[in-house]
N, CA, C and O of each residue as an XYZ file, in Angstrom:
612
protein
N       1.078     -0.951     -0.093
C       0.164      0.220      0.068
C       0.854      1.299     -0.373
O       2.071      1.129     -0.438
N       0.380      2.500     -0.737
C       1.299      2.916     -0.595
C       0.704      4.378      0.641
O      -0.357      4.097      1.197
N       1.092      5.278      0.893
C       0.981      5.998      1.921
C       0.562      7.567      1.252
O       0.661      8.060      0.129
N      -0.031      8.120      2.775
C      -0.169      9.372      1.980
C       0.858     10.446      1.812
O       1.874     10.090      2.410
N       1.010     11.582      1.260
C       1.543     12.521      1.229
C       2.771     12.269      0.319
O       3.795     12.952      0.286
N       2.479     11.139     -0.431
C       3.299     10.737     -1.332
C       2.947     11.077     -2.999
O       1.854     11.629     -2.866
N       3.193     11.072     -4.284
C       2.939     11.440     -5.609
C       2.435     10.220     -5.961
O       3.163      9.228     -5.966
N       1.050     10.160     -6.316
C       0.339      9.285     -6.827
C       1.257      8.990     -8.100
O       1.814      9.816     -8.823
N       1.270      7.702     -8.180
C       2.028      6.691     -9.836
C       1.181      6.970    -10.554
O       0.047      6.607    -10.243
N       1.406      7.803    -11.929
C       0.820      7.951    -13.003
C       0.497      6.992    -13.689
O       1.396      6.197    -13.964
N      -0.553      6.790    -14.080
C      -0.587      5.936    -15.505
C      -1.600      6.066    -16.186
O      -2.486      6.880    -15.925
N      -1.607      5.242    -17.199
C      -2.996      4.951    -18.487
C      -3.435      3.672    -18.709
O      -2.679      2.786    -19.108
N      -4.424      3.531    -18.516
C      -5.259      2.423    -18.534
C      -6.873      2.755    -19.696
O      -7.308      3.906    -19.738
N      -7.464      1.801    -20.397
C      -8.824      2.079    -21.369
C      -9.571      2.200    -20.286
O      -9.345      1.427    -19.355
N     -10.553      3.124    -20.173
C     -11.776      2.526    -19.657
C     -12.912      1.732    -20.655
O     -12.638      1.437    -21.819
N     -14.308      1.414    -19.981
C     -14.706      0.915    -21.280
C     -15.477      0.378    -22.323
O     -16.117     -0.636    -22.598
N     -15.000      2.006    -23.026
C     -14.724      1.662    -24.026
C     -13.916      1.724    -25.380
O     -14.111      1.970    -26.570
N     -12.872      1.350    -24.498
C     -11.187      1.013    -24.906
C     -10.408      2.290    -25.310
O      -9.507      2.238    -26.147
N     -10.930      3.915    -24.437
C     -10.206      4.820    -24.778
C      -9.205      5.281    -23.641
O      -9.685      5.238    -22.508
N      -7.863      5.726    -23.751
C      -7.019      5.744    -22.710
C      -7.146      6.803    -21.800
O      -7.111      7.969    -22.193
N      -7.332      6.419    -20.284
C      -7.311      7.604    -19.461
C      -6.397      7.352    -18.808
O      -5.998      6.276    -18.361
N      -5.762      9.051    -18.669
C      -4.516      9.062    -17.673
C      -4.974      9.918    -16.519
O      -5.855     10.776    -16.572
N      -4.220      9.551    -15.412
C      -4.515      9.949    -13.660
C      -4.091     11.531    -13.775
O      -4.748     12.453    -13.291
N      -2.846     11.669    -14.522
C      -2.664     13.192    -14.295
C      -3.152     14.205    -15.167
O      -2.667     15.335    -15.226
N      -4.156     13.781    -15.873
C      -5.124     14.551    -16.426
C      -6.308     14.947    -15.644
O      -6.929     15.845    -16.212
N      -6.789     14.594    -14.598
C      -7.194     15.070    -13.346
C      -6.928     16.054    -12.225
O      -7.436     16.493    -11.193
N      -5.585     16.187    -13.181
C      -4.681     17.516    -11.986
C      -5.546     18.789    -11.617
O      -5.886     19.554    -12.520
N      -5.828     18.974    -10.591
C      -6.574     19.998    -10.318
C      -8.580     20.360     -9.727
O      -9.386     21.275     -9.553
N      -8.378     18.345     -9.624
C      -9.662     18.072     -9.249
C      -8.759     17.039     -8.491
O      -7.644     16.675     -8.863
N      -9.561     16.544     -7.135
C     -10.020     15.472     -6.346
C     -10.439     14.195     -7.274
O     -11.406     14.022     -8.017
N      -8.849     13.021     -6.787
C      -9.873     11.886     -7.826
C      -9.990     10.509     -6.475
O      -9.115     10.000     -5.775
N     -11.541     10.264     -6.569
C     -11.415      9.004     -5.578
C     -11.044      7.977     -6.488
O     -11.863      7.716     -7.370
N      -9.698      7.175     -6.448
C      -9.211      6.099     -7.217
C      -9.637      4.852     -6.011
O      -9.270      4.737     -4.841
N     -10.540      4.024     -6.831
C     -11.095      2.597     -5.679
C     -10.648      1.485     -6.824
O     -10.615      1.581     -8.050
N     -10.255      0.187     -5.767
C      -9.749     -0.624     -6.319
C     -10.727     -1.844     -5.932
O     -11.061     -2.192     -4.799
N     -11.153     -2.485     -7.357
C     -12.096     -3.310     -6.246
C     -12.053     -4.773     -7.185
O     -11.777     -4.672     -8.380
N     -12.345     -6.165     -6.569
C     -11.767     -7.580     -7.302
C     -12.546     -7.727     -8.250
O     -11.708     -7.383     -9.084
N     -13.608     -7.983     -8.979
C     -14.443     -8.287     -9.995
C     -16.000     -7.446    -10.521
O     -16.940     -7.360     -9.731
N     -16.043     -7.128    -11.310
C     -17.703     -6.482    -11.807
C     -18.526     -7.716    -11.689
O     -18.235     -8.872    -11.997
N     -19.505     -7.274    -11.229
C     -20.671     -8.058    -11.531
C     -20.568     -9.002    -10.409
O     -21.054    -10.122    -10.565
N     -20.000     -8.697     -9.299
C     -20.021     -9.674     -8.296
C     -20.831     -8.549     -7.109
O     -20.948     -7.324     -7.140
N     -21.345     -9.675     -6.002
C     -22.134     -8.639     -5.362
C     -21.851     -7.658     -4.646
O     -22.611     -6.707     -4.459
N     -20.382     -7.823     -4.021
C     -19.559     -6.568     -2.853
C     -19.422     -5.351     -3.777
O     -19.611     -4.160     -3.532
N     -18.914     -6.180     -5.290
C     -18.419     -5.037     -6.236
C     -19.840     -4.594     -6.607
O     -19.959     -3.397     -6.342
N     -20.762     -5.025     -7.032
C     -22.168     -4.669     -7.071
C     -22.412     -3.239     -6.513
O     -22.342     -2.135     -7.053
N     -22.761     -3.681     -5.085
C     -23.203     -2.999     -4.117
C     -21.889     -1.507     -3.890
O     -22.186     -0.546     -3.180
N     -21.062     -1.560     -4.328
C     -19.732     -0.829     -3.892
C     -19.835      0.595     -5.152
O     -19.723      1.804     -4.949
N     -20.057     -0.068     -6.281
C     -20.122      0.579     -7.598
C     -21.646      1.347     -7.320
O     -21.649      2.556     -7.553
N     -22.410      0.986     -7.036
C     -23.982      1.279     -7.108
C     -23.851      2.757     -6.030
O     -24.448      3.815     -6.227
N     -23.130      2.531     -5.156
C     -23.105      3.493     -3.777
C     -22.314      4.485     -4.372
O     -22.587      5.673     -4.205
N     -21.376      4.125     -5.038
C     -20.783      5.930     -5.485
C     -21.401      6.225     -6.961
O     -20.856      7.222     -7.434
N     -22.214      5.754     -7.689
C     -23.011      6.214     -8.860
C     -24.309      6.710     -7.576
O     -24.845      7.632     -8.190
N     -24.721      6.657     -6.833
C     -25.903      6.809     -5.937
C     -25.363      8.288     -5.463
O     -26.148      9.236     -5.460
N     -23.902      8.457     -5.038
C     -23.499      9.778     -4.598
C     -22.907     10.337     -5.771
O     -22.557     11.499     -5.563
N     -22.640      9.887     -7.065
C     -22.073     10.672     -7.979
C     -22.298     11.977     -8.031
O     -21.198     12.512     -8.172
N     -23.294     12.923     -7.986
C     -23.717     14.162     -8.060
C     -23.139     14.708     -7.376
O     -22.584     15.677     -7.895
N     -22.817     14.466     -5.553
C     -22.465     15.209     -4.665
C     -21.046     14.617     -4.579
O     -20.457     14.619     -3.498
N     -20.538     14.162     -5.579
C     -18.723     13.707     -5.328
C     -18.079     14.996     -6.653
O     -16.972     15.530     -6.734
N     -19.424     15.155     -7.608
C     -19.232     16.300     -8.801
C     -19.041     17.807     -7.955
O     -18.180     18.681     -7.861
N     -20.544     17.495     -7.354
C     -20.569     18.842     -6.634
C     -19.310     19.765     -5.998
O     -18.972     20.947     -6.045
N     -18.691     18.204     -5.217
C     -17.395     19.130     -4.426
C     -15.854     18.912     -5.646
O     -14.709     19.120     -5.244
N     -16.069     18.606     -6.664
C     -15.292     18.694     -7.579
C     -14.019     17.337     -7.575
O     -12.809     17.307     -7.801
N     -14.987     16.388     -7.215
C     -13.936     14.841     -7.470
C     -14.728     14.258     -8.778
O     -15.813     14.441     -9.330
N     -13.754     13.584     -8.927
C     -13.744     12.572    -10.423
C     -13.802     11.291     -9.223
O     -13.425     11.295     -8.052
N     -14.386     10.311     -9.984
C     -14.605      8.953     -9.357
C     -14.324      7.865    -10.506
O     -14.931      7.723    -11.567
N     -13.207      7.117     -9.984
C     -12.734      6.021    -10.951
C     -12.021      5.003    -10.433
O     -10.973      4.913     -9.793
N     -13.058      4.046    -10.974
C     -13.086      2.080    -10.405
C     -12.309      1.737    -11.305
O     -12.445      2.161    -12.453
N     -11.157      0.736    -10.882
C      -9.990      0.163    -11.125
C     -10.462     -1.377    -10.919
O     -10.877     -1.643     -9.791
N     -10.443     -2.632    -12.074
C      -9.691     -3.868    -11.627
C      -9.112     -4.282    -12.629
O      -8.619     -3.543    -13.482
N      -9.096     -5.726    -12.657
C      -8.180     -6.428    -13.499
C      -9.073     -7.217    -14.873
O      -8.718     -8.098    -15.657
N     -10.459     -6.390    -14.722
C     -11.331     -7.299    -15.824
C     -11.365     -6.308    -17.319
O     -11.187     -5.093    -17.228
N     -11.539     -6.775    -18.271
C     -11.527     -6.037    -19.106
C     -12.765     -5.479    -19.550
O     -13.882     -5.853    -19.193
N     -12.294     -3.893    -20.932
C     -12.940     -3.410    -20.644
C     -14.204     -3.798    -21.048
O     -15.138     -3.241    -20.470
N     -14.545     -4.876    -22.167
C     -15.724     -5.407    -21.957
C     -16.436     -5.577    -21.292
O     -17.612     -5.589    -21.658
N     -16.111     -5.778    -20.074
C     -16.984     -6.563    -19.081
C     -17.192     -5.239    -18.297
O     -18.184     -5.193    -17.571
N     -16.361     -4.140    -18.357
C     -16.576     -3.017    -17.659
C     -18.204     -2.278    -18.228
O     -19.058     -1.667    -17.585
N     -18.156     -2.555    -19.279
C     -18.942     -2.275    -20.523
C     -20.394     -2.753    -20.070
O     -21.371     -2.030    -19.874
N     -20.321     -4.002    -19.961
C     -21.696     -4.439    -19.189
C     -22.133     -3.915    -18.019
O     -23.076     -3.131    -17.906
N     -21.315     -4.432    -16.967
C     -21.317     -3.648    -16.124
C     -21.580     -2.398    -15.707
O     -22.419     -2.308    -14.811
N     -21.154     -1.536    -16.059
C     -21.500      0.351    -16.619
C     -22.906      0.838    -17.166
O     -23.535      1.892    -17.085
N     -23.155     -0.605    -17.861
C     -24.939     -0.584    -18.848
C     -25.956     -0.895    -17.663
O     -26.883     -0.171    -17.299
N     -25.615     -2.015    -17.189
C     -26.456     -2.915    -16.798
C     -26.826     -2.199    -15.221
O     -27.941     -2.263    -14.703
N     -25.703     -1.563    -14.652
C     -26.188     -0.615    -13.466
C     -26.501      0.756    -13.370
O     -27.058      1.432    -12.505
N     -25.924      1.043    -14.655
C     -26.164      2.909    -15.041
C     -25.090      3.319    -14.040
O     -25.456      3.835    -12.984
N     -23.554      3.095    -14.331
C     -22.597      3.782    -13.530
C     -22.248      4.657    -14.607
O     -21.917      4.369    -15.757
N     -22.405      6.056    -13.912
C     -22.034      6.877    -14.637
C     -20.374      7.442    -14.726
O     -19.895      8.100    -15.649
N     -19.795      7.053    -13.697
C     -18.158      7.459    -13.460
C     -17.276      6.286    -14.242
O     -17.746      5.229    -14.665
N     -15.637      6.790    -14.354
C     -14.721      5.775    -14.925
C     -14.972      4.378    -14.513
O     -15.588      4.153    -13.471
N     -14.639      3.656    -15.085
C     -14.067      2.175    -14.961
C     -12.720      1.673    -15.545
O     -12.842      1.288    -16.709
N     -11.661      1.592    -15.114
C     -10.497      1.694    -15.915
C     -10.319     -0.215    -16.071
O     -10.907     -0.928    -15.259
N      -9.651     -0.691    -16.938
C      -9.062     -1.892    -16.981
C      -7.443     -2.081    -17.092
O      -6.601     -1.663    -17.887
N      -7.391     -3.046    -15.725
C      -5.742     -3.500    -15.521
C      -5.738     -4.865    -15.818
O      -5.860     -5.524    -14.785
N      -5.635     -5.614    -16.928
C      -5.505     -6.779    -16.893
C      -4.101     -7.442    -16.448
O      -3.820     -8.436    -15.779
N      -3.148     -6.203    -17.284
C      -1.984     -7.120    -16.854
C      -1.418     -6.446    -15.358
O      -0.197     -6.487    -15.203
N      -2.149     -5.901    -14.381
C      -2.055     -5.937    -12.799
C      -0.557     -4.519    -13.036
O       0.513     -4.432    -12.434
N      -1.012     -3.829    -13.898
C       0.368     -2.868    -13.636
C       0.242     -1.915    -12.798
O       1.163     -1.649    -12.026
N      -0.708     -1.355    -12.797
C      -1.509     -0.207    -11.765
C      -1.866     -0.999    -10.360
O      -1.434     -0.604     -9.277
N      -2.758     -2.236    -10.515
C      -2.959     -2.824     -9.033
C      -1.626     -3.001     -8.509
O      -1.406     -2.456     -7.427
N      -0.621     -3.698     -9.091
C       0.657     -3.614     -8.072
C       1.760     -2.230     -7.662
O       2.774     -2.285     -6.967
N       1.193     -1.091     -8.314
C       1.863      0.177     -8.094
C       1.340      0.539     -6.872
O       1.935      1.171     -6.000
N       0.033      0.056     -6.825
C      -0.381      0.932     -5.714
C      -1.039     -0.211     -4.557
O      -1.968     -0.198     -3.750
N      -0.027     -1.145     -4.968
C       0.193     -1.837     -3.557
C      -1.180     -2.926     -3.125
O      -1.239     -3.404     -1.992
N      -2.414     -3.276     -4.358
C      -3.502     -3.452     -3.502
C      -3.777     -5.109     -4.533
O      -4.891     -5.625     -4.441
N      -2.885     -5.676     -5.281
C      -2.764     -6.868     -5.365
C      -1.525     -7.376     -4.611
O      -0.348     -7.072     -4.807
N      -2.228     -8.495     -3.406
C      -2.202     -9.073     -2.643
C      -2.493    -10.599     -2.481
O      -3.484    -11.037     -3.065
N      -1.672    -11.503     -1.696
C      -2.226    -12.402     -1.255
C      -3.492    -12.315     -0.296
O      -3.522    -11.577      0.689
N      -4.509    -13.128     -0.679
C      -5.710    -13.250      0.211
C      -5.994    -14.608      0.584
O      -5.636    -15.579     -0.082
N      -6.668    -14.665      1.699
C      -6.965    -16.134      2.141
C      -8.519    -16.265      2.344
O      -9.057    -15.639      3.258
N      -9.141    -16.955      1.625
C     -10.918    -17.112      1.901
C     -11.041    -18.325      1.783
O     -10.907    -18.927      0.718
N     -11.413    -19.024      3.277
C     -11.756    -20.324      3.680
C     -10.470    -21.305      3.682
O     -10.415    -22.328      3.000
N      -9.500    -20.879      4.494
C      -8.142    -21.457      3.729
C      -7.461    -21.728      2.931
O      -6.617    -22.617      3.041
N      -7.675    -20.921      1.746
C      -7.292    -21.320      0.568
C      -6.610    -19.885      0.311
O      -7.210    -18.844      0.578
N      -5.146    -19.909     -0.296
C      -4.626    -18.918     -0.725
C      -4.696    -18.487     -1.792
O      -4.710    -19.455     -2.552
N      -4.770    -17.285     -2.521
C      -4.441    -16.809     -3.845
C      -4.586    -15.661     -3.632
O      -5.037    -15.122     -2.621
N      -4.007    -14.969     -5.084
C      -3.815    -13.529     -5.009
C      -5.128    -12.681     -5.810
O      -5.863    -12.973     -6.753
N      -5.030    -11.774     -5.124
C      -6.171    -10.766     -5.971
C      -6.023     -9.524     -5.239
O      -5.246     -9.138     -4.365
N      -7.061     -8.984     -5.899
C      -6.844     -6.953     -5.029
C      -7.949     -6.871     -4.080
O      -9.032     -7.420     -4.280
N      -7.677     -6.205     -3.083
C      -7.649     -6.263     -2.050
C      -8.277     -4.475     -1.784
O      -7.493     -3.527     -1.733
N      -9.985     -4.301     -1.627
C     -10.350     -3.522     -2.011
C     -10.037     -2.108     -1.294
O     -10.509     -1.803     -0.199
N      -9.556     -1.647     -1.721
C      -9.000      0.190     -1.645
C      -9.382      0.995     -2.216
O      -9.846      0.906     -3.353
N      -9.240      2.290     -1.346
C      -9.583      3.481     -2.291
C      -8.796      4.434     -1.457
O      -8.686      4.456     -0.231
N      -8.163      5.374     -2.535
C      -7.125      6.423     -2.321
C      -8.074      7.655     -2.570
O      -8.978      7.748     -3.400
N      -7.732      8.387     -1.835
C      -7.880     10.021     -2.826
C      -7.047     10.663     -2.499
O      -6.598     10.982     -1.398
N      -6.599     11.068     -4.326
C      -5.815     12.389     -4.326
C      -6.301     13.485     -4.793
O      -7.413     13.525     -5.321
N      -5.382     14.714     -4.632
C      -5.230     15.952     -3.937
C      -5.355     16.284     -5.559
O      -5.234     15.489     -6.491
N      -5.602     17.532     -5.599
C      -5.393     18.516     -6.556
C      -3.957     18.428     -7.476
O      -3.620     18.607     -8.646
N      -3.456     18.113     -6.431
C      -1.750     17.991     -7.109
C      -0.849     16.956     -7.464
O       0.325     16.833     -7.814
N      -2.194     16.021     -7.163
C      -1.356     14.466     -7.299
C      -0.723     13.798     -6.443
O       0.094     12.907     -6.676
N      -0.948     14.055     -5.780
C      -0.374     14.020     -4.221
C      -1.378     12.853     -3.638
O      -2.512     13.019     -4.085
N      -1.281     11.847     -2.860
C      -1.761     10.896     -1.957
C      -2.852     11.687     -0.913
O      -2.083     12.129     -0.060
N      -3.683     11.940     -0.673
C      -3.972     12.772      0.757
C      -4.810     11.641      1.805
O      -4.821     11.703      3.035
N      -5.493     10.615      0.956
C      -5.973      9.652      2.347
C      -5.737      7.967      1.687
O      -5.784      7.973      0.457
N      -5.590      7.103      2.068
C      -5.692      5.939      2.005
C      -6.325      5.170      2.636
O      -5.647      4.563      3.465
N      -7.861      4.799      2.596
C      -8.675      3.681      2.921
C      -8.446      1.950      2.751
O      -9.298      1.295      2.152
N      -7.303      1.338      3.296
C      -7.600     -0.080      2.927
C      -8.623     -0.822      3.636
O      -9.154     -0.599      4.724
N      -8.839     -2.036      2.532
C      -9.790     -3.019      2.686
C     -11.220     -2.493      3.754
O     -11.405     -2.755      4.942
N     -12.145     -1.612      2.725
C     -12.768     -0.922      3.058
C     -14.041     -1.450      2.223
O     -14.177     -1.862      1.071
N     -15.159     -1.199      3.618
C     -16.556     -1.961      3.149
C     -17.194     -1.640      1.879
O     -17.359     -0.474      1.522
N     -17.572     -2.696      1.156
C     -18.089     -2.298     -0.184
C     -19.434     -1.495      0.453
O     -20.016     -0.856     -0.423
N     -19.912     -1.416      1.489
C     -21.643     -0.808      1.211
C     -21.219      0.441      2.104
O     -22.140      1.256      2.154
N     -20.006      0.857      2.879
C     -19.968      2.010      3.088
C     -18.805      3.262      2.422
O     -18.970      4.479      2.509
N     -17.839      2.680      1.877
C     -17.290      3.660      1.204
C     -17.581      4.197      0.761
O     -16.771      5.124      0.770
N     -18.787      4.543     -0.126
C     -18.688      5.747     -0.896
C     -19.274      6.951      0.510
O     -18.716      8.038      0.658
N     -19.814      6.741      0.925
C     -20.466      7.292      2.249
C     -19.349      7.785      2.852
O     -19.270      9.008      2.731
N     -18.265      7.176      3.587
C     -17.215      7.172      4.221
C     -16.452      8.268      3.427
O     -16.147      9.231      4.131
N     -16.063      8.350      2.091
C     -15.051      9.425      1.477
C     -16.143     10.172      1.082
O     -15.634     10.655      0.070
N     -17.398     10.692      1.115
C     -18.101     11.634      1.134
C     -18.161     12.104      2.002
O     -18.011     13.306      1.782
N     -18.356     11.850      3.362
C     -18.232     11.900      4.494
C     -16.909     12.694      4.995
O     -17.020     13.614      5.805
N     -15.884     12.369      4.571
C     -14.433     13.007      4.597
C     -14.655     14.136      4.027
O     -14.864     15.105      4.757
N     -14.669     14.312      2.501
C     -14.885     15.701      1.223
C     -15.716     16.640      2.206
O     -15.417     17.696      2.764
N     -16.838     15.885      2.210
C     -17.829     17.430      3.048
C     -17.237     17.980      4.263
O     -17.527     19.134      4.578
N     -16.250     17.126      5.152
C     -15.524     17.536      6.465
C     -14.751     18.407      6.312
O     -14.640     18.986      7.392
N     -13.889     19.024      5.279
C     -12.860     19.811      4.633
C     -13.483     20.935      4.148
O     -12.834     21.789      3.544
């Protein structure tokens, strides 16, 4: 995991339509960069829908919401259409950004060990510096927690 106060690693990844999106293009805005395990799974769907429900509030605060997983752009497209997700979903099948942000880790489930995405949210400030790190977030409260943090500033 990366720590607050350091420059967020820049990256370019394809969105759900295959268009390249570069993190540094959002300088001047706060970026909510959330990493999640897999499209169309119960927890990830609840998390994405919660971000969608609060999307107008995030926009009003000048914040951009970006979700990243290792799913394909086609998977993201279906996920975004099915749940009417208004924010960016980026595809990282090569795990480059997932590893750069320290969210690709060993996980244990029912005694079985595997590699996967640890659900994590980074808040990046207007200068591209990591302002807040929220590791192992809960899908049902993540969006509300980050919104409350932003509104308190």
